[in-house]
All heavy atoms as a GROMACS GRO file, in nm:
protein
  627
    1MET      N    1   0.855   0.216  -2.372
    1MET     CA    2   0.775   0.105  -2.329
    1MET      C    3   0.769   0.104  -2.175
    1MET      O    4   0.869   0.120  -2.107
    1MET     CB    5   0.839  -0.024  -2.380
    1MET     CG    6   0.761  -0.147  -2.343
    1MET     SD    7   0.807  -0.289  -2.442
    1MET     CE    8   0.919  -0.370  -2.335
    2THR      N    9   0.651   0.086  -2.122
    2THR     CA   10   0.630   0.082  -1.977
    2THR      C   11   0.650  -0.061  -1.926
    2THR      O   12   0.591  -0.154  -1.980
    2THR     CB   13   0.488   0.130  -1.941
    2THR    OG1   14   0.470   0.261  -1.992
    2THR    CG2   15   0.468   0.131  -1.793
    3SER      N   16   0.733  -0.074  -1.824
    3SER     CA   17   0.759  -0.208  -1.770
    3SER      C   18   0.665  -0.235  -1.653
    3SER      O   19   0.606  -0.144  -1.595
    3SER     CB   20   0.904  -0.219  -1.724
    3SER     OG   21   0.924  -0.141  -1.608
    4LEU      N   22   0.657  -0.362  -1.616
    4LEU     CA   23   0.578  -0.402  -1.500
    4LEU      C   24   0.633  -0.334  -1.375
    4LEU      O   25   0.556  -0.290  -1.289
    4LEU     CB   26   0.581  -0.554  -1.485
    4LEU     CG   27   0.499  -0.614  -1.372
    4LEU    CD1   28   0.353  -0.572  -1.384
    4LEU    CD2   29   0.510  -0.764  -1.371
    5ARG      N   30   0.764  -0.322  -1.365
    5ARG     CA   31   0.827  -0.255  -1.250
    5ARG      C   32   0.781  -0.108  -1.242
    5ARG      O   33   0.753  -0.059  -1.135
    5ARG     CB   34   0.979  -0.263  -1.262
    5ARG     CG   35   1.048  -0.189  -1.148
    5ARG     CD   36   1.196  -0.198  -1.158
    5ARG     NE   37   1.235  -0.333  -1.120
    5ARG     CZ   38   1.353  -0.386  -1.142
    5ARG    NH1   39   1.445  -0.318  -1.204
    5ARG    NH2   40   1.381  -0.508  -1.104
    6ASP      N   41   0.775  -0.040  -1.356
    6ASP     CA   42   0.729   0.100  -1.358
    6ASP      C   43   0.584   0.112  -1.314
    6ASP      O   44   0.549   0.202  -1.238
    6ASP     CB   45   0.744   0.160  -1.498
    6ASP     CG   46   0.889   0.176  -1.541
    6ASP    OD1   47   0.977   0.181  -1.453
    6ASP    OD2   48   0.913   0.182  -1.663
    7LEU      N   49   0.500   0.021  -1.359
    7LEU     CA   50   0.359   0.024  -1.320
    7LEU      C   51   0.341  -0.002  -1.171
    7LEU      O   52   0.261   0.064  -1.104
    7LEU     CB   53   0.279  -0.079  -1.401
    7LEU     CG   54   0.261  -0.049  -1.549
    7LEU    CD1   55   0.196  -0.167  -1.620
    7LEU    CD2   56   0.181   0.077  -1.569
    8LEU      N   57   0.418  -0.096  -1.117
    8LEU     CA   58   0.410  -0.126  -0.975
    8LEU      C   59   0.461  -0.008  -0.894
    8LEU      O   60   0.398   0.031  -0.795
    8LEU     CB   61   0.490  -0.252  -0.942
    8LEU     CG   62   0.482  -0.299  -0.797
    8LEU    CD1   63   0.338  -0.328  -0.756
    8LEU    CD2   64   0.568  -0.422  -0.776
    9ALA      N   65   0.572   0.052  -0.934
    9ALA     CA   66   0.627   0.168  -0.863
    9ALA      C   67   0.527   0.282  -0.863
    9ALA      O   68   0.512   0.353  -0.763
    9ALA     CB   69   0.758   0.211  -0.926
   10GLU      N   70   0.457   0.300  -0.972
   10GLU     CA   71   0.356   0.406  -0.981
   10GLU      C   72   0.238   0.379  -0.888
   10GLU      O   73   0.192   0.468  -0.816
   10GLU     CB   74   0.307   0.421  -1.125
   10GLU     CG   75   0.211   0.536  -1.144
   10GLU     CD   76   0.169   0.550  -1.288
   10GLU    OE1   77   0.255   0.545  -1.377
   10GLU    OE2   78   0.047   0.566  -1.311
   11SER      N   79   0.189   0.257  -0.885
   11SER     CA   80   0.074   0.226  -0.798
   11SER      C   81   0.112   0.233  -0.651
   11SER      O   82   0.028   0.264  -0.566
   11SER     CB   83   0.014   0.090  -0.832
   11SER     OG   84   0.099  -0.015  -0.790
   12LEU      N   85   0.239   0.208  -0.618
   12LEU     CA   86   0.285   0.215  -0.480
   12LEU      C   87   0.326   0.355  -0.438
   12LEU      O   88   0.349   0.381  -0.321
   12LEU     CB   89   0.402   0.119  -0.458
   12LEU     CG   90   0.368  -0.029  -0.467
   12LEU    CD1   91   0.494  -0.112  -0.462
   12LEU    CD2   92   0.272  -0.069  -0.356
   13ALA      N   93   0.340   0.447  -0.534
   13ALA     CA   94   0.379   0.587  -0.509
   13ALA      C   95   0.522   0.596  -0.454
   13ALA      O   96   0.551   0.681  -0.370
   13ALA     CB   97   0.279   0.655  -0.416
   14ILE      N   98   0.611   0.514  -0.502
   14ILE     CA   99   0.749   0.514  -0.454
   14ILE      C  100   0.812   0.651  -0.480
   14ILE      O  101   0.803   0.705  -0.589
   14ILE     CB  102   0.830   0.401  -0.519
   14ILE    CG1  103   0.775   0.267  -0.471
   14ILE    CG2  104   0.979   0.414  -0.489
   14ILE    CD1  105   0.834   0.147  -0.536
   15GLY      N  106   0.873   0.705  -0.375
   15GLY     CA  107   0.936   0.836  -0.383
   15GLY      C  108   0.843   0.952  -0.354
   15GLY      O  109   0.888   1.066  -0.343
   16GLU      N  110   0.716   0.926  -0.338
   16GLU     CA  111   0.619   1.031  -0.311
   16GLU      C  112   0.591   1.042  -0.161
   16GLU      O  113   0.619   0.949  -0.085
   16GLU     CB  114   0.488   1.003  -0.385
   16GLU     CG  115   0.504   1.008  -0.536
   16GLU     CD  116   0.373   0.984  -0.609
   16GLU    OE1  117   0.266   1.013  -0.552
   16GLU    OE2  118   0.379   0.936  -0.723
   17THR      N  119   0.536   1.156  -0.120
   17THR     CA  120   0.495   1.173   0.019
   17THR      C  121   0.343   1.163   0.027
   17THR      O  122   0.273   1.214  -0.061
   17THR     CB  123   0.542   1.307   0.077
   17THR    OG1  124   0.491   1.413  -0.002
   17THR    CG2  125   0.694   1.315   0.080
   18VAL      N  126   0.296   1.097   0.130
   18VAL     CA  127   0.152   1.075   0.149
   18VAL      C  128   0.118   1.093   0.296
   18VAL      O  129   0.205   1.088   0.382
   18VAL     CB  130   0.111   0.932   0.102
   18VAL    CG1  131   0.129   0.916  -0.048
   18VAL    CG2  132   0.188   0.825   0.177
   19GLN      N  133  -0.009   1.115   0.324
   19GLN     CA  134  -0.059   1.122   0.461
   19GLN      C  135  -0.112   0.984   0.498
   19GLN      O  136  -0.192   0.925   0.424
   19GLN     CB  137  -0.172   1.224   0.472
   19GLN     CG  138  -0.126   1.367   0.455
   19GLN     CD  139  -0.044   1.412   0.575
   19GLN    OE1  140  -0.087   1.402   0.688
   19GLN    NE2  141   0.074   1.462   0.548
   20VAL      N  142  -0.067   0.932   0.614
   20VAL     CA  143  -0.104   0.797   0.655
   20VAL      C  144  -0.145   0.796   0.802
   20VAL      O  145  -0.079   0.857   0.886
   20VAL     CB  146   0.015   0.699   0.635
   20VAL    CG1  147  -0.023   0.559   0.677
   20VAL    CG2  148   0.064   0.701   0.492
   21ARG      N  149  -0.254   0.728   0.830
   21ARG     CA  150  -0.297   0.705   0.969
   21ARG      C  151  -0.233   0.574   1.014
   21ARG      O  152  -0.256   0.469   0.954
   21ARG     CB  153  -0.448   0.697   0.978
   21ARG     CG  154  -0.498   0.682   1.122
   21ARG     CD  155  -0.647   0.697   1.133
   21ARG     NE  156  -0.697   0.826   1.093
   21ARG     CZ  157  -0.698   0.936   1.168
   21ARG    NH1  158  -0.648   0.931   1.289
   21ARG    NH2  159  -0.747   1.048   1.123
   22LEU      N  160  -0.152   0.580   1.119
   22LEU     CA  161  -0.075   0.465   1.162
   22LEU      C  162  -0.136   0.396   1.284
   22LEU      O  163  -0.204   0.458   1.364
   22LEU     CB  164   0.068   0.508   1.198
   22LEU     CG  165   0.148   0.569   1.083
   22LEU    CD1  166   0.280   0.624   1.135
   22LEU    CD2  167   0.171   0.467   0.973
   23GLU      N  168  -0.105   0.268   1.296
   23GLU     CA  169  -0.145   0.187   1.412
   23GLU      C  170  -0.038   0.082   1.436
   23GLU      O  171   0.048   0.060   1.350
   23GLU     CB  172  -0.280   0.121   1.388
   23GLU     CG  173  -0.282   0.029   1.268
   23GLU     CD  174  -0.421  -0.023   1.236
   23GLU    OE1  175  -0.519   0.051   1.254
   23GLU    OE2  176  -0.429  -0.140   1.193
   24ARG      N  177  -0.043   0.018   1.549
   24ARG     CA  178   0.053  -0.090   1.579
   24ARG      C  179   0.012  -0.216   1.503
   24ARG      O  180  -0.106  -0.247   1.491
   24ARG     CB  181   0.054  -0.121   1.728
   24ARG     CG  182   0.114  -0.011   1.810
   24ARG     CD  183   0.126  -0.058   1.955
   24ARG     NE  184   0.140   0.052   2.046
   24ARG     CZ  185   0.254   0.116   2.070
   24ARG    NH1  186   0.361   0.081   2.007
   24ARG    NH2  187   0.259   0.215   2.156
   25ALA      N  188   0.111  -0.288   1.458
   25ALA     CA  189   0.085  -0.412   1.385
   25ALA      C  190   0.085  -0.531   1.480
   25ALA      O  191   0.181  -0.552   1.552
   25ALA     CB  192   0.192  -0.433   1.278
   26ASP      N  193  -0.023  -0.605   1.482
   26ASP     CA  194  -0.031  -0.735   1.550
   26ASP      C  195   0.042  -0.741   1.684
   26ASP      O  196   0.134  -0.820   1.702
   26ASP     CB  197   0.025  -0.845   1.460
   26ASP     CG  198  -0.043  -0.848   1.325
   26ASP    OD1  199  -0.165  -0.824   1.320
   26ASP    OD2  200   0.025  -0.873   1.224
   27ASP      N  201   0.003  -0.660   1.780
   27ASP     CA  202   0.061  -0.663   1.914
   27ASP      C  203   0.214  -0.644   1.916
   27ASP      O  204   0.283  -0.700   2.000
   27ASP     CB  205   0.026  -0.793   1.987
   27ASP     CG  206  -0.123  -0.805   2.009
   27ASP    OD1  207  -0.187  -0.700   2.030
   27ASP    OD2  208  -0.174  -0.917   2.005
   28SER      N  209   0.266  -0.568   1.820
   28SER     CA  210   0.410  -0.541   1.816
   28SER      C  211   0.432  -0.390   1.822
   28SER      O  212   0.338  -0.312   1.826
   28SER     CB  213   0.472  -0.599   1.690
   28SER     OG  214   0.437  -0.522   1.577
   29ASP      N  215   0.556  -0.351   1.822
   29ASP     CA  216   0.590  -0.209   1.823
   29ASP      C  217   0.596  -0.151   1.682
   29ASP      O  218   0.614  -0.031   1.665
   29ASP     CB  219   0.726  -0.190   1.892
   29ASP     CG  220   0.716  -0.096   2.010
   29ASP    OD1  221   0.603  -0.062   2.049
   29ASP    OD2  222   0.821  -0.058   2.062
   30THR      N  223   0.583  -0.234   1.581
   30THR     CA  224   0.591  -0.190   1.442
   30THR      C  225   0.467  -0.107   1.406
   30THR      O  226   0.354  -0.147   1.436
   30THR     CB  227   0.599  -0.312   1.348
   30THR    OG1  228   0.711  -0.392   1.385
   30THR    CG2  229   0.612  -0.271   1.204
   31LEU      N  230   0.491   0.007   1.341
   31LEU     CA  231   0.381   0.092   1.297
   31LEU      C  232   0.349   0.066   1.151
   31LEU      O  233   0.439   0.061   1.066
   31LEU     CB  234   0.416   0.239   1.317
   31LEU     CG  235   0.431   0.284   1.461
   31LEU    CD1  236   0.476   0.430   1.467
   31LEU    CD2  237   0.301   0.267   1.538
   32VAL      N  238   0.221   0.049   1.122
   32VAL     CA  239   0.175   0.023   0.986
   32VAL      C  240   0.052   0.109   0.957
   32VAL      O  241  -0.012   0.160   1.049
   32VAL     CB  242   0.140  -0.126   0.964
   32VAL    CG1  243   0.261  -0.214   0.982
   32VAL    CG2  244   0.027  -0.170   1.055
   33GLY      N  245   0.020   0.121   0.829
   33GLY     CA  246  -0.100   0.194   0.791
   33GLY      C  247  -0.144   0.156   0.651
   33GLY      O  248  -0.065   0.102   0.573
   34PRO      N  249  -0.268   0.184   0.620
   34PRO     CA  250  -0.318   0.153   0.486
   34PRO      C  251  -0.258   0.248   0.384
   34PRO      O  252  -0.236   0.366   0.413
   34PRO     CB  253  -0.469   0.174   0.499
   34PRO     CG  254  -0.483   0.275   0.609
   34PRO     CD  255  -0.370   0.247   0.704
   35HIS      N  256  -0.229   0.197   0.268
   35HIS     CA  257  -0.178   0.281   0.159
   35HIS      C  258  -0.292   0.369   0.112
   35HIS      O  259  -0.404   0.321   0.094
   35HIS     CB  260  -0.125   0.195   0.045
   35HIS     CG  261  -0.032   0.267  -0.045
   35HIS    ND1  262  -0.072   0.370  -0.126
   35HIS    CD2  263   0.101   0.253  -0.065
   35HIS    CE1  264   0.031   0.414  -0.194
   35HIS    NE2  265   0.138   0.345  -0.157
   36PRO      N  266  -0.268   0.499   0.092
   36PRO     CA  267  -0.378   0.588   0.051
   36PRO      C  268  -0.426   0.567  -0.093
   36PRO      O  269  -0.534   0.614  -0.128
   36PRO     CB  270  -0.320   0.728   0.070
   36PRO     CG  271  -0.174   0.711   0.064
   36PRO     CD  272  -0.146   0.573   0.118
   37ARG      N  273  -0.349   0.499  -0.174
   37ARG     CA  274  -0.392   0.471  -0.312
   37ARG      C  275  -0.464   0.337  -0.318
   37ARG      O  276  -0.409   0.234  -0.278
   37ARG     CB  277  -0.272   0.467  -0.406
   37ARG     CG  278  -0.213   0.603  -0.430
   37ARG     CD  279  -0.122   0.598  -0.549
   37ARG     NE  280  -0.066   0.730  -0.574
   37ARG     CZ  281   0.029   0.753  -0.659
   37ARG    NH1  282   0.082   0.654  -0.728
   37ARG    NH2  283   0.074   0.875  -0.676
   38GLU      N  284  -0.585   0.339  -0.369
   38GLU     CA  285  -0.662   0.215  -0.380
   38GLU      C  286  -0.596   0.112  -0.470
   38GLU      O  287  -0.613  -0.007  -0.451
   38GLU     CB  288  -0.803   0.246  -0.431
   38GLU     CG  289  -0.889   0.315  -0.328
   38GLU     CD  290  -1.031   0.335  -0.376
   38GLU    OE1  291  -1.077   0.258  -0.462
   38GLU    OE2  292  -1.096   0.427  -0.326
   39ALA      N  293  -0.516   0.160  -0.569
   39ALA     CA  294  -0.451   0.069  -0.663
   39ALA      C  295  -0.332  -0.003  -0.601
   39ALA      O  296  -0.281  -0.098  -0.660
   39ALA     CB  297  -0.405   0.147  -0.786
   40SER      N  298  -0.288   0.040  -0.483
   40SER     CA  299  -0.172  -0.022  -0.421
   40SER      C  300  -0.205  -0.161  -0.367
   40SER      O  301  -0.301  -0.177  -0.293
   40SER     CB  302  -0.119   0.064  -0.306
   40SER     OG  303  -0.017  -0.004  -0.238
   41PRO      N  304  -0.122  -0.260  -0.400
   41PRO     CA  305  -0.145  -0.394  -0.347
   41PRO      C  306  -0.087  -0.414  -0.207
   41PRO      O  307  -0.101  -0.520  -0.149
   41PRO     CB  308  -0.073  -0.484  -0.448
   41PRO     CG  309   0.039  -0.398  -0.499
   41PRO     CD  310  -0.015  -0.256  -0.500
   42MET      N  311  -0.021  -0.310  -0.152
   42MET     CA  312   0.046  -0.324  -0.023
   42MET      C  313   0.011  -0.211   0.073
   42MET      O  314  -0.010  -0.098   0.031
   42MET     CB  315   0.198  -0.321  -0.041
   42MET     CG  316   0.255  -0.431  -0.122
   42MET     SD  317   0.433  -0.408  -0.133
   42MET     CE  318   0.474  -0.538  -0.245
   43ASP      N  319   0.010  -0.244   0.202
   43ASP     CA  320   0.002  -0.142   0.305
   43ASP      C  321   0.143  -0.089   0.329
   43ASP      O  322   0.240  -0.136   0.271
   43ASP     CB  323  -0.055  -0.202   0.435
   43ASP     CG  324  -0.204  -0.229   0.425
   43ASP    OD1  325  -0.272  -0.163   0.344
   43ASP    OD2  326  -0.253  -0.316   0.499
   44ILE      N  327   0.154   0.009   0.419
   44ILE     CA  328   0.282   0.074   0.449
   44ILE      C  329   0.332   0.032   0.586
   44ILE      O  330   0.254   0.025   0.682
   44ILE     CB  331   0.265   0.227   0.444
   44ILE    CG1  332   0.222   0.271   0.304
   44ILE    CG2  333   0.392   0.299   0.487
   44ILE    CD1  334   0.180   0.416   0.295
   45VAL      N  335   0.462   0.006   0.598
   45VAL     CA  336   0.528  -0.020   0.726
   45VAL      C  337   0.635   0.087   0.746
   45VAL      O  338   0.708   0.121   0.654
   45VAL     CB  339   0.589  -0.162   0.732
   45VAL    CG1  340   0.697  -0.182   0.627
   45VAL    CG2  341   0.644  -0.190   0.870
   46ILE      N  342   0.641   0.142   0.866
   46ILE     CA  343   0.737   0.248   0.895
   46ILE      C  344   0.872   0.187   0.931
   46ILE      O  345   0.881   0.102   1.021
   46ILE     CB  346   0.685   0.338   1.009
   46ILE    CG1  347   0.552   0.401   0.971
   46ILE    CG2  348   0.790   0.443   1.047
   46ILE    CD1  349   0.556   0.485   0.843
   47ILE      N  350   0.978   0.234   0.863
   47ILE     CA  351   1.112   0.184   0.890
   47ILE      C  352   1.205   0.292   0.943
   47ILE      O  353   1.316   0.261   0.988
   47ILE     CB  354   1.175   0.118   0.766
   47ILE    CG1  355   1.189   0.219   0.652
   47ILE    CG2  356   1.095  -0.004   0.723
   47ILE    CD1  357   1.280   0.173   0.540
   48ASP      N  358   1.161   0.419   0.939
   48ASP     CA  359   1.249   0.528   0.982
   48ASP      C  360   1.165   0.650   1.021
   48ASP      O  361   1.055   0.669   0.971
   48ASP     CB  362   1.344   0.564   0.868
   48ASP     CG  363   1.456   0.658   0.910
   48ASP    OD1  364   1.498   0.653   1.026
   48ASP    OD2  365   1.502   0.737   0.825
   49GLY      N  366   1.220   0.731   1.111
   49GLY     CA  367   1.157   0.857   1.147
   49GLY      C  368   1.064   0.852   1.265
   49GLY      O  369   0.998   0.951   1.297
   50GLU      N  370   1.056   0.739   1.334
   50GLU     CA  371   0.963   0.726   1.447
   50GLU      C  372   0.996   0.822   1.561
   50GLU      O  373   0.909   0.857   1.640
   50GLU     CB  374   0.960   0.582   1.497
   50GLU     CG  375   0.900   0.488   1.396
   50GLU     CD  376   0.900   0.345   1.443
   50GLU    OE1  377   0.869   0.322   1.561
   50GLU    OE2  378   0.930   0.256   1.361
   51GLU      N  379   1.121   0.869   1.567
   51GLU     CA  380   1.160   0.964   1.672
   51GLU      C  381   1.090   1.100   1.656
   51GLU      O  382   1.086   1.180   1.749
   51GLU     CB  383   1.313   0.983   1.673
   51GLU     CG  384   1.368   1.057   1.554
   51GLU     CD  385   1.388   0.972   1.428
   51GLU    OE1  386   1.360   0.851   1.431
   51GLU    OE2  387   1.431   1.028   1.326
   52LEU      N  388   1.031   1.125   1.539
   52LEU     CA  389   0.959   1.249   1.515
   52LEU      C  390   0.818   1.250   1.575
   52LEU      O  391   0.755   1.355   1.583
   52LEU     CB  392   0.949   1.276   1.365
   52LEU     CG  393   1.080   1.293   1.290
   52LEU    CD1  394   1.056   1.302   1.140
   52LEU    CD2  395   1.155   1.415   1.340
   53LEU      N  396   0.771   1.134   1.617
   53LEU     CA  397   0.635   1.122   1.669
   53LEU      C  398   0.625   1.170   1.813
   53LEU      O  399   0.711   1.138   1.896
   53LEU     CB  400   0.588   0.977   1.662
   53LEU     CG  401   0.578   0.916   1.523
   53LEU    CD1  402   0.542   0.770   1.532
   53LEU    CD2  403   0.480   0.993   1.436
   54LYS      N  404   0.520   1.244   1.844
   54LYS     CA  405   0.492   1.289   1.980
   54LYS      C  406   0.426   1.178   2.061
   54LYS      O  407   0.443   1.170   2.181
   54LYS     CB  408   0.403   1.413   1.977
   54LYS     CG  409   0.468   1.531   1.911
   54LYS     CD  410   0.372   1.646   1.896
   54LYS     CE  411   0.434   1.750   1.806
   54LYS     NZ  412   0.340   1.808   1.714
   55GLU      N  413   0.346   1.096   1.993
   55GLU     CA  414   0.283   0.980   2.058
   55GLU      C  415   0.289   0.863   1.961
   55GLU      O  416   0.302   0.880   1.840
   55GLU     CB  417   0.139   1.012   2.099
   55GLU     CG  418   0.050   1.061   1.987
   55GLU     CD  419  -0.087   1.103   2.036
   55GLU    OE1  420  -0.142   1.036   2.124
   55GLU    OE2  421  -0.138   1.201   1.983
   56ARG      N  422   0.281   0.742   2.017
   56ARG     CA  423   0.300   0.622   1.938
   56ARG      C  424   0.191   0.520   1.968
   56ARG      O  425   0.189   0.471   2.080
   56ARG     CB  426   0.435   0.563   1.977
   56ARG     CG  427   0.501   0.496   1.864
   56ARG     CD  428   0.647   0.475   1.900
   56ARG     NE  429   0.706   0.402   1.793
   56ARG     CZ  430   0.696   0.271   1.777
   56ARG    NH1  431   0.638   0.200   1.867
   56ARG    NH2  432   0.748   0.213   1.674
   57PRO      N  433   0.103   0.488   1.879
   57PRO     CA  434   0.088   0.548   1.746
   57PRO      C  435   0.025   0.687   1.756
   57PRO      O  436  -0.046   0.717   1.852
   57PRO     CB  437  -0.006   0.451   1.673
   57PRO     CG  438  -0.084   0.384   1.780
   57PRO     CD  439   0.006   0.380   1.902
   58PRO      N  440   0.049   0.769   1.656
   58PRO     CA  441  -0.007   0.904   1.658
   58PRO      C  442  -0.159   0.903   1.638
   58PRO      O  443  -0.212   0.815   1.569
   58PRO     CB  444   0.063   0.974   1.542
   58PRO     CG  445   0.105   0.863   1.451
   58PRO     CD  446   0.131   0.744   1.538
   59ALA      N  447  -0.226   1.000   1.698
   59ALA     CA  448  -0.372   1.009   1.686
   59ALA      C  449  -0.415   1.058   1.547
   59ALA      O  450  -0.522   1.021   1.499
   59ALA     CB  451  -0.427   1.102   1.793
   60ASP      N  452  -0.331   1.139   1.485
   60ASP     CA  453  -0.362   1.197   1.354
   60ASP      C  454  -0.271   1.139   1.246
   60ASP      O  455  -0.165   1.084   1.278
   60ASP     CB  456  -0.344   1.349   1.358
   60ASP     CG  457  -0.441   1.415   1.455
   60ASP    OD1  458  -0.560   1.377   1.454
   60ASP    OD2  459  -0.398   1.504   1.532
   61PRO      N  460  -0.310   1.153   1.119
   61PRO     CA  461  -0.223   1.106   1.010
   61PRO      C  462  -0.089   1.180   1.012
   61PRO      O  463  -0.081   1.294   1.058
   61PRO     CB  464  -0.302   1.141   0.884
   61PRO     CG  465  -0.443   1.152   0.928
   61PRO     CD  466  -0.437   1.204   1.069
   62VAL      N  467   0.014   1.113   0.963
   62VAL     CA  468   0.148   1.172   0.954
   62VAL      C  469   0.193   1.172   0.809
   62VAL      O  470   0.143   1.096   0.726
   62VAL     CB  471   0.250   1.096   1.041
   62VAL    CG1  472   0.214   1.106   1.188
   62VAL    CG2  473   0.261   0.951   1.000
   63THR      N  474   0.292   1.258   0.779
   63THR     CA  475   0.348   1.265   0.645
   63THR      C  476   0.458   1.159   0.632
   63THR      O  477   0.551   1.156   0.712
   63THR     CB  478   0.406   1.405   0.618
   63THR    OG1  479   0.303   1.501   0.636
   63THR    CG2  480   0.460   1.416   0.476
   64VAL      N  481   0.442   1.074   0.531
   64VAL     CA  482   0.534   0.962   0.510
   64VAL      C  483   0.585   0.964   0.367
   64VAL      O  484   0.509   0.988   0.273
   64VAL     CB  485   0.460   0.828   0.536
   64VAL    CG1  486   0.545   0.708   0.500
   64VAL    CG2  487   0.414   0.819   0.681
   65GLU      N  488   0.714   0.939   0.350
   65GLU     CA  489   0.773   0.922   0.217
   65GLU      C  490   0.781   0.772   0.190
   65GLU      O  491   0.831   0.696   0.274
   65GLU     CB  492   0.913   0.982   0.210
   65GLU     CG  493   0.979   0.958   0.077
   65GLU     CD  494   1.124   1.005   0.073
   65GLU    OE1  495   1.183   1.028   0.181
   65GLU    OE2  496   1.178   1.014  -0.037
   66ILE      N  497   0.731   0.729   0.076
   66ILE     CA  498   0.734   0.588   0.038
   66ILE      C  499   0.871   0.558  -0.023
   66ILE      O  500   0.914   0.625  -0.116
   66ILE     CB  501   0.625   0.554  -0.066
   66ILE    CG1  502   0.486   0.598  -0.018
   66ILE    CG2  503   0.628   0.406  -0.102
   66ILE    CD1  504   0.437   0.528   0.104
   67VAL      N  505   0.940   0.458   0.032
   67VAL     CA  506   1.070   0.418  -0.021
   67VAL      C  507   1.057   0.285  -0.095
   67VAL      O  508   0.965   0.209  -0.069
   67VAL     CB  509   1.177   0.410   0.090
   67VAL    CG1  510   1.200   0.546   0.152
   67VAL    CG2  511   1.139   0.313   0.199
   68GLY      N  512   1.146   0.260  -0.185
   68GLY     CA  513   1.136   0.141  -0.270
   68GLY      C  514   1.189   0.014  -0.206
   68GLY      O  515   1.280  -0.049  -0.259
   69GLU      N  516   1.134  -0.023  -0.095
   69GLU     CA  517   1.178  -0.142  -0.022
   69GLU      C  518   1.053  -0.213   0.031
   69GLU      O  519   0.957  -0.149   0.073
   69GLU     CB  520   1.266  -0.098   0.095
   69GLU     CG  521   1.325  -0.207   0.177
   69GLU     CD  522   1.414  -0.152   0.288
   69GLU    OE1  523   1.461  -0.039   0.279
   69GLU    OE2  524   1.431  -0.226   0.386
   70VAL      N  525   1.055  -0.345   0.031
   70VAL     CA  526   0.945  -0.423   0.084
   70VAL      C  527   0.992  -0.491   0.213
   70VAL      O  528   1.098  -0.554   0.215
   70VAL     CB  529   0.896  -0.528  -0.017
   70VAL    CG1  530   0.787  -0.615   0.043
   70VAL    CG2  531   0.844  -0.459  -0.143
   71VAL      N  532   0.913  -0.476   0.320
   71VAL     CA  533   0.945  -0.535   0.450
   71VAL      C  534   0.821  -0.610   0.499
   71VAL      O  535   0.714  -0.552   0.514
   71VAL     CB  536   0.984  -0.426   0.553
   71VAL    CG1  537   1.010  -0.486   0.689
   71VAL    CG2  538   1.103  -0.345   0.504
   72ASP      N  539   0.836  -0.739   0.520
   72ASP     CA  540   0.726  -0.823   0.569
   72ASP      C  541   0.598  -0.808   0.486
   72ASP      O  542   0.488  -0.798   0.539
   72ASP     CB  543   0.696  -0.793   0.716
   72ASP     CG  544   0.811  -0.827   0.808
   72ASP    OD1  545   0.885  -0.922   0.777
   72ASP    OD2  546   0.826  -0.759   0.911
   73GLY      N  547   0.613  -0.801   0.354
   73GLY     CA  548   0.499  -0.793   0.265
   73GLY      C  549   0.433  -0.656   0.256
   73GLY      O  550   0.324  -0.643   0.200
   74ARG      N  551   0.498  -0.554   0.312
   74ARG     CA  552   0.446  -0.416   0.306
   74ARG      C  553   0.552  -0.326   0.243
   74ARG      O  554   0.670  -0.352   0.256
   74ARG     CB  555   0.413  -0.365   0.445
   74ARG     CG  556   0.304  -0.443   0.517
   74ARG     CD  557   0.283  -0.386   0.656
   74ARG     NE  558   0.177  -0.453   0.727
   74ARG     CZ  559   0.197  -0.542   0.825
   74ARG    NH1  560   0.319  -0.573   0.863
   74ARG    NH2  561   0.094  -0.598   0.887
   75ILE      N  562   0.507  -0.218   0.182
   75ILE     CA  563   0.599  -0.120   0.126
   75ILE      C  564   0.650  -0.031   0.240
   75ILE      O  565   0.572   0.007   0.328
   75ILE     CB  566   0.535  -0.037   0.011
   75ILE    CG1  567   0.639   0.044  -0.064
   75ILE    CG2  568   0.424   0.050   0.059
   75ILE    CD1  569   0.733  -0.037  -0.147
   76ALA      N  570   0.779  -0.004   0.240
   76ALA     CA  571   0.841   0.072   0.350
   76ALA      C  572   0.818   0.222   0.334
   76ALA      O  573   0.812   0.275   0.224
   76ALA     CB  574   0.990   0.043   0.354
   77GLY      N  575   0.806   0.287   0.450
   77GLY     CA  576   0.788   0.432   0.453
   77GLY      C  577   0.874   0.495   0.561
   77GLY      O  578   0.908   0.431   0.661
   78ARG      N  579   0.906   0.622   0.539
   78ARG     CA  580   0.986   0.699   0.633
   78ARG      C  581   0.902   0.820   0.678
   78ARG      O  582   0.852   0.895   0.594
   78ARG     CB  583   1.114   0.746   0.564
   78ARG     CG  584   1.198   0.842   0.637
   78ARG     CD  585   1.324   0.890   0.563
   78ARG     NE  586   1.326   0.870   0.420
   78ARG     CZ  587   1.401   0.780   0.355
   78ARG    NH1  588   1.478   0.697   0.422
   78ARG    NH2  589   1.400   0.774   0.225
   79ILE      N  590   0.885   0.837   0.807
   79ILE     CA  591   0.809   0.950   0.859
   79ILE      C  592   0.888   1.078   0.837
   79ILE      O  593   1.006   1.085   0.874
   79ILE     CB  594   0.776   0.932   1.009
   79ILE    CG1  595   0.684   0.812   1.028
   79ILE    CG2  596   0.712   1.059   1.066
   79ILE    CD1  597   0.661   0.774   1.172
   80LEU      N  598   0.823   1.177   0.776
   80LEU     CA  599   0.888   1.305   0.753
   80LEU      C  600   0.848   1.408   0.857
   80LEU      O  601   0.927   1.494   0.893
   80LEU     CB  602   0.856   1.358   0.612
   80LEU     CG  603   0.904   1.270   0.498
   80LEU    CD1  604   0.861   1.333   0.365
   80LEU    CD2  605   1.054   1.251   0.503
   81GLU      N  606   0.722   1.402   0.900
   81GLU     CA  607   0.676   1.493   1.006
   81GLU      C  608   0.547   1.441   1.067
   81GLU      O  609   0.468   1.376   1.003
   81GLU     CB  610   0.657   1.635   0.953
   81GLU     CG  611   0.549   1.647   0.847
   81GLU     CD  612   0.536   1.788   0.793
   81GLU    OE1  613   0.532   1.882   0.873
   81GLU    OE2  614   0.533   1.803   0.670
   82ASP      N  615   0.532   1.475   1.194
   82ASP     CA  616   0.411   1.444   1.266
   82ASP      C  617   0.308   1.551   1.234
   82ASP      O  618   0.342   1.668   1.228
   82ASP     CB  619   0.440   1.442   1.416
   82ASP     CG  620   0.334   1.375   1.499
   82ASP    OD1  621   0.226   1.344   1.443
   82ASP    OD2  622   0.356   1.354   1.619
   83ALA      N  623   0.186   1.512   1.210
   83ALA     CA  624   0.082   1.610   1.172
   83ALA      C  625   0.031   1.685   1.292
   83ALA      O  626   0.039   1.645   1.403
   83ALA     CB  627  -0.033   1.540   1.104
   0.00000   0.00000   0.00000
């Protein structure tokens, strides 16, 4: 039986790596980006790996791993590499 938690995790791509174009959130240093899956109810917020970036925010999309944590109403992501 598929649970609501399983369906949500699938739509958010938890544990998967995705390409994300990042920008600063609301005049802060926090980096955010749109979730690449249209079915996702949340955008992505970066919580780790910012030291890998050559520029902030990066001009090109970066590789991000989606982690199973929600921060400020967004799904958390960890930067794996700068594109």
